[in-house]
N, C-alpha and C positions, 0 to 999 in steps of 0.2 A: 504493500500499499504506499503510494507516494504521499508525503504530508508536506505542509508548510507551516512553520512556526510564526504565529501571530497573536497578539494580544486579543482578549475577547472583544474589545471595542474594534480593533482593526478587523477582526473576523466579521463582526456585525455589519460594518460599512461595506466590506467586500461582498457579503452576501446580498445586501439590499441592492447592489448594483446589478445583480444577475437574475432578478426577479421579473418574469414577463407574464403577461396574460394574453390569451387567445379567445377572441370574441368574434363570432360571425365571419370567420375567415381571416380577421385581422389580428396581427401580433404586435405587441409594443410593451416597453418597460412599464412596470406597475408603480414603481416608486419614483416619483418625479424629483423629490428633494426633501430636505430636512429643515425644519424651523428649530432654532435653538436659543436658549438663554443659558449661558455658561456660568457654572458655580463650582464650588470646590468638589461637589460630587461627580461631575462629569467633564470638566474642562481638561483634565489630565488624561482622561480615558477617551471618550468620544470626541473631545475637542482635539486631542493629538491625531487620532485616527483620521478625522476629516482633514485636518491641515496636511498630513502625510499624503493622503490620496483619497479624495472624495468621489473620484470617478465621474459619472455623468450627473450625480446628484447637485442639485441647485441648493445652496446653503444660505438660508435667510435669517438674519438676526431679528428675533421678536423683541417686544417691550414688556409683555406680560405673559405669563404661561397660559392663562386661560385665553387671552387674546389670539396668541399665535395658534393654539390649538383650535380655536374657532375658525380662524382663517384655513387651517388645513381641512377642517370638516366641510366648510363652504367649498373648498376647491374640489373635493371628492364629490359632493353633491351635484355641483354644476357639471362635473365631468361624468354624471350618471354612473358614478361609483366604479369607473373603468381605471382611474389612477388615484393615487394618494401621496400625501406628504407625510413623513414621519416627524415626530416632535420630541426633543430631548430637553429635559430640565434636570436642575440639580436636586438634591434630596430636600426633605423638611418643607418649607413653605412653597418651593418651587413645584414639588410634587403635589402638595395639597391644592395648589391652584389649577391643577389639571382636572379635579374631581368634576367640577361643573361642566367642563368642556366634555368630559367622557360621558356624563349623563346625557349631554345634547346629542353626541354621536349615537349612543345606545337607544335613545327614544326615536331617533329617526333612521335607525338601520344603516348608519354611515360608516364605512371602514376608515380607520385611521390608526397608524402605529404610535403608541405613546411609549417613550423610552425614559422613565424617570430613574434618577440614580437612587440607590438605597444605602443603608448603614453597612458597616464592615462585616463581611462574612466571618472573618476571623474573630470578631467581637474583642480583640486585644485593646484597641484604643477606646472602647466604650466608656462612657458615652461621648460619641463625637459630636461636632458641632451640628446643631439643628436635630440631633436625635431625641425622640420621646422615650420616656422610661414608664413601664408599667409594672407593678408589683407581681402581678400574677403570670406575666409572660415576657421574657426579654426578646422573643421572636417578633413582636408587634412593632411595626414601624407606620409612618405616615402612609406608606404606599397600600396598607391593608384597606384603607378607605376607598381605594380605587377598584376593590373586587366587586362590590355590587353594581358598579356602573361600567363594567367591562364585560364584553362578550367572551373574551379570553384574557386570562391573567396568570402571570407566572413571576417568580423570583429567581434569578440566577445567582447562585452562590459558589459554583465551580465553572470554569471556562467551557468544559465539554457539554455542560447542560444547555448551552445557547443553541446547539445543532437542532435538538428535537423540539425546543421551545419555538425557534423561529418557523420551523416547518409546520407546526400546529397553528401558530398565529396566522400565517398566510393561507392556510386552509380556511380558516374561520373567515378572514377578510375577503376572500374570493369566492365565497358561497353566498349566492344571492339571498337564500333563505335565512342565513345566519349573521349576514354582514353587519359589522358594528366595530367598536373600538377593541384593539388587541393591546394589552398593556404588558410589557416585559420590563420588570424592575431589575436593574443590575447593580449588585453590591459594588461600591465605589473602589474598594481594593481589587475586586475581581475584574473590573474593566481593564486595569493595567496588567493582569496576570496573562502569562503566554501558555500556549497548548499547541501541540502538533496536530493540526487540523488535517483530515483527509481532503486532498485537493478536489476531489469529485463534489465536496459540499459546496464548492464555489463555481461549479459549472453552471451554465444557463439553465434556468429552471422555468418550465413554462406552466402556468396554472390555467387549465382549460375551464372557461366559463361557458358551458353548454346550456342551451335552452331546454328545460324540462318539458317534455312531451306529455300531454294528457293521455290517460289511458282510454280505451274504447269505452269502458263502463262510465267514466266521467263525461265523455263527450255525449253518449246517448242520454245519460240522466239530465245533463245541461240542456240539450236540445229539447227533450220532453217538456221541462219546466218551461222554457220559452214558448214553445208552441201552444201551451196550455194557458198562457197569460194573455190578458187583453191589454193592459198597459205596463209593459216592463220598463224599467229605468236603469241606465247605466250609471254607476258611481265610479269616476275616474279618480284613483289614488296615486300616490307616488310611485307605487309598483309599475303602473301602466306606463309612467314617464321613463323609469329605468329600463323598462322592456322595449322602449321606443315603439309604442303601439299606435302613434298618431294615425297613420294611414289606414290600418286595418280597422281601428275604432270608428274613423269617419265613413269608411265603406260599409261597415255593419250598420251604423246608425242610419245612414241615407237609405240603404237598401230596405230595411225593415221599419223605417220611420220611428226609430227609438231615441228619445232625447238623452243627452248627456248632461250630467252635473258633476261638479268637481269638488274635491277637497282641496285644503291649502297646498298640500304636497302635489296634488295631481294638477293644479292650475298650470296651464300654458303646455300641457301635453297635447291638447288640441286647441287652436287658436280661438279667441273669443268670438270673432267674426263668423265661425262655422254656424250655419243656420240652425242646427239642433243643439247647440251648446247653450244651456240655460244658466250657466254660471255656478257660483259657490252654493254649497248645501249646508244647512243647519243653523246653528246659532248666529254665525256671521254670513249666512247665505242670502242669496237674492230672493225676492218674492216669487220670481218665476220658478226657480229651482224647488223651493219648498212646496209650492202649490203642486207641482209635478209629483213630488215625492208622496204627498198625501193621496193623490189620486191613484198611484201605482199598485199593481198587485203582485209584481215581481221586482225585487231589487237586485241587480247584477253588480255585486261589489268587484272591482278590478284593482287589485294591489292596494287595497286600503285596510287600515286598522279599525275602522268604524270607531273613532273616538267620540267622546261626548259632544264635542263641537260639531262633528259631522252629523250625529244622530239626534242633536238637541236633547242629550241625555236620555236617549232611547224613547223619545216621544213623538218624533216627527213622522214615523210611519204607522200606518194601521196594522197592527200585529195580528188583529182578528182575521183580516182577509189577505195580508201580504205574505208572500214567501220569499225566501232569500237563496241567491246562488252566489257563491264566493269564489272567485278565481285568484289564487294568490300562491307564490312559490313556497310560503310558509304554511304548513298544515295548521299550525296554532292559529293564525289569522284567518284560515279559510274556514275554520269551525265556527267563527263568530256568529252571534245572532241565530244559532241553531240552523246554519244554512246548510244547503247541499254543497259539499266542499269539491272544488277541483284544485288540487295541489299541482299546479303547472305553470309554465311561463304564460303571460298575458297574450303577447302577440301570437304565439304558436296556437294557443287555444282558439282565439277568434278566427284565425286563418282556417282552422280546421271546422269551426262551427258554421262559417258562412254557407257553404254548399249543403249543410245538412238541414238548413231551414227554408229551402226553396218553396215558394207558395205561401209563406207566413207574412203577415203584415200586422203591426200593431194597430190598436183602435184609437190612438191619439189623434189621428187626422190633422186638422189644422189648429188644434189646441197648442201644439208646440210653438207655432208661429205667433199665435195671439199672446201667449204667456211672455214671449220674448219681446214683443212690442210693448206690452204693459210695462215691462221692467225697464226698457230703454227709455221710456217717457219718464219713469221715475228717477232713472239716473241723470236724465237731462235736468230735471228739476233740482237735484242734489248738487249739480254743478253751478247753480245760480243762487245758492242761498245768501241772503243779505241780513245784515244786523240793523235793528231798530233801536235807537237810543231811548225812544219814548214808550214804546209798548213792546210787550213780548212778541217776537216773531214765532208764528205757530211752527216754523220749521226748526226752531232752535229748542234743545231740550231744556225745560224750564225748571230744573231743579234749583238753579240759583235765582235769587230775586233780581229784579231789573237793576237795582242799585248795585248789586254785586258784579253783574255782567258789565255795567257801565264802568265800575272800577277798573275791571281788567282792561277794557277798552282804552281807558286813559292811561293806566300805569304802562301797559305794553304799546301803547300807541298804534292800535290796529282795530280794524273791523273785519278782518279777513276770516272767513269761515274755512274749517279744515277740509270739508268735501269739495268746496269751490276750488281750494288750492290744489287738492289732489288731482281733480279732473283737468285743470289747466296744465298741470305738469304731464299728465298722460297725453294731453293734446300737443304738447310742444316738443318733447324729446323725441329723438329718432325711434321709430317703431321696433327696431331690433336692439334697443338698449336693454341691459339687464338690471332689474331692480330686486333689491333685497329688504326683508323686513323680519321682525320676530315677535315683538311684544307690544302691548298697550292697546289702544283703540285703533291704531293704523292697520293692523292685520284685518280687522273687520271691515274697515273702508275699502282696503285693497281687494279682499275677496269679493266683495259686492261691486265695486266700481271700477277697477282697473281692467282695461282692455289689454290683453296680452295678444297681439296679432301676429307675433313671430314665436314659433315653438321654443320652449326652454328659455324663456327670458323672464320668468316670474320665479322667484326663489324666496320661499317663506319658510322659516324654521318655526314650526308650530307644533312639532312633536314634543318639544320641552318648552317652547315660548320663553326662551332664555333672554332676559334683558341683558344688554351688552354684547349680543351676538352681531348686531347689524354692521357696525363699522369694520370689525374684524373680518366678518364674512365678506364684505364688499372686496377686500383686498384677496381673498381666496377666489371670489368670482373673477377678478380681473386676471389673476394668474392663470385661470382655466381658460379664459378666452380674451387675450389682449386686444383683440380687433374691435370689440365693442365697448361703448361707454357703460361704466357700471355706476349704478346709483344706490346709495343706502336711503331708505325712507325711514327716518327715526325720530322718535319723540325726545323731548329733553330729559325725561326721567331715564330712558335707556342710554342716551349719550353720557349722561353723568355717571352711570353704572360702569361703563368701560368703553373708551374709544382709543386706547393706546396704539393700535396698529395703523391708525391714521398717519402717525409719525413713520412707521415702517414703510407705508405706501409711498410717502414723500422721500424717504431716504433711498428707496430702490427705483424711484421714478416710475411707479406703477399708478397711473392716474386713476384716482376714484373720486366720486362726487357725493358729498354729504348733503342731503336735503333734510334740514332739521325744523321740526314742527315744535315750536315752544308756546305751551300754554301754562308754563309756570306750575307744573305739578304732575301727579300721577293721575291724569284725567280719566283714564279707563276704570281704575279702581275706585276713584271718587264717584263716577257714575254708578258703579256697582253697589257701593255702600248706600247711596241715596235712592237707587232703584228699589231696594229692600227695605226702605222705611227708616234708615238711619240718617244722621246729619253729616255734614261734611266734616271729617275728622282726620287731621294729619295726613291728608293726601294733596292738599295744596302747599305750594312752596310759599311760606309766609315767615317773617320774622317774629321775634317774640313780642313785638308791639304790633302784630297783626298786619304788617305791610307785605304787599306782593313783591317777591323777588322778580327783578328785571336784570338777568344776566346777559352780558355781551358775548355771545358765542362766537360771533364773528371775529372779534378781537383775539379770542383764544386761538382759533384757526390760523389767523394771521401770524401770531406768534410762533406757531409751529413751522410756518413756511408755505401755507396753502393760500389760494386766492379766495378771498372771502366777499360775500355779498350780503346785503340786508334788503329783505323784500317783505313789504306788509300789505301789497295790494297786488292785484292779479296782474297788472301792467308791469309793476316792478319785477315780479316773479318770472314773467315770460322772458323780459329783457335780460334778467340775470342768467336764466337758463340758456338762452341763445348765445350769451357771451361766454358762459362756462364751457359750452361744447367747443369753443374756439381755443381754449386754453390747452397747453400741454403738461400741466401740473394739476395736482389735486385741488379741489375746489370745496367750499362749503357755502350753502345758501341758508342763511337764518330767516325763517318766517315766524313771526309772532302771530299765533292764531288764537281765536277766542275759544275758551273752554265751552264744552256742551254744543259744539257745532260739528260733531262727527255723526255719522249715520247711525240710526237705531235699529233695533231688531224688527224683523218682519214676521209674517204668519209662520208659525211653527219654531220660532226661534226661543225656546225656553231653556234655562240652564239650571240643573239641579245642584243647589249649593246648601251649605250648612246653615240654614236660617234657624235663629233661636226659637226653641219651642215656648219659652217664657220670655216676656218683655212687657214693659210698660208703655212702649211705643205703639200706637195704633197701626202704623205703616208696617212695623215688623210683624204684628200680629196677623195683618191681612196677607202678608207675604207667606207666612207659615201656612195659612189656611189655603192659599192658592196652590202652594207646593204639594200639600196632601191631595188636592184634587188632581193635580197633574200626574202624581205618582200612581194613581189607580189605572192609568192607561199606559203606563211605561212597562217595557219588557224587564223582567228581573234577571235575565240571564243572557 
């Protein structure tokens, strides 16, 4: 056996350079690069190995471990899980900062390789810098917190363990049914230890990602269910996007007159302009999609997890009359809602089903067109919302008194409504631009109002709805497709949570555009607490003497080196967007928007939350009573 003597870290980097994937006849490297923040736990091991020979790996210096991991996750998501970035951090706080990002990747089934350093395998210098100590076990380290948020997890305490651990990690990351974060913690002393590795371990390794073909039994059962239905409805989830099912979904929908609705992850699989696309489903869904869901007697879930937002907490469907057919590479997901499961690739399944349904036609008729036209009229109205200083505008959520709304208008010097601004952006930027969002009220507005007329340009992280993902993720999107403009649509609350990788984007000349909606508070949660009968409590950004904060975010961006704009009217916003498109460096457009000017829920958009059973507030009591009524019609499994 021919061997080569390398440190554990050197072997790691050499192995990463030789991993390829083969998809639909195309073969390419799986690991594009590695994000790093060096500390004492990894700079002398992985740091030395990268400096010695990084191979084809692109090395990017991050500014926050969570931020750079989120950039890596967004890169993989935008690349439809075909490529990844690895992420290395030091031990202790650096490793702990990866926990949130790992949870984000796990919830969204996104492959990413996390490489946190760990404490000494020898335990001789213990406790080393940043090491925690527990009385009941010396083996516990910060990295144990990553176990529940990793699809695969291992700790390397001997150099030879690396070989089997890496092979298992890549098996998980390249399996569409199990894709998620793989975490390999490497003891910092072991990173520098040498071993005589078999040279065959470093030969080119191809991971074949084959499309899982449905069985004859599954196809017959699915076809029978569809033929027996009058009004079937297709729910397009993220798995449909990763399967690249656009063309076959459109053919299937048109041929049999079956409407499509979308989850956040599935949006832009099929463009919004497609005649049978009724938009987002559920709590943040469109009126058209939710009405269609209520009428349907068969729900065809395609690559969706059926989260509470998509199902309106399992109340949007008529479970007395509706059946479910789930097409998903994951058996666990295919079993959701007691459906007939087809554990197979979405594109392959629909290609097989199309000829099996000859002669079938749904009974939706012209209803699809009518529902879509009704919603487009509503969208047009939301793009023209105005603020009235004298009287409540009926289109503005009136939880706040007129005096409070006027106070915000005066302090923020704006009368701009959030929905008006968002549609203006949609109408102004290039149609092939990529947009990203994650948390707050903006995801709801985006799912309802944003028209994605170019496939795979809508990037919502709503599996975890992680505040702070947005700016970091935009860098990942830009790395995935440098040819397109990349925009983060982010609220002030999420921007304050984390925006460190804006600096990384500037540092590496990866132009991103930050569209910052500032309503001086956590507006979404403020709506939530007031919707359920509570007052406005610690969700507005106010000083101790009750003054609204007015932060100059544009100045912050200018300090980093970005081109900054301030836009408080539609005209200013359009001018800023047009000028930003001409720039060759990152930009930030600060928009002061009035609170309570986001879109509200439509028919079928109910959310099951922990409403207090006992309260002195009449509004809370009514919310609890309403919840009990809704639960009577909700599916319990």
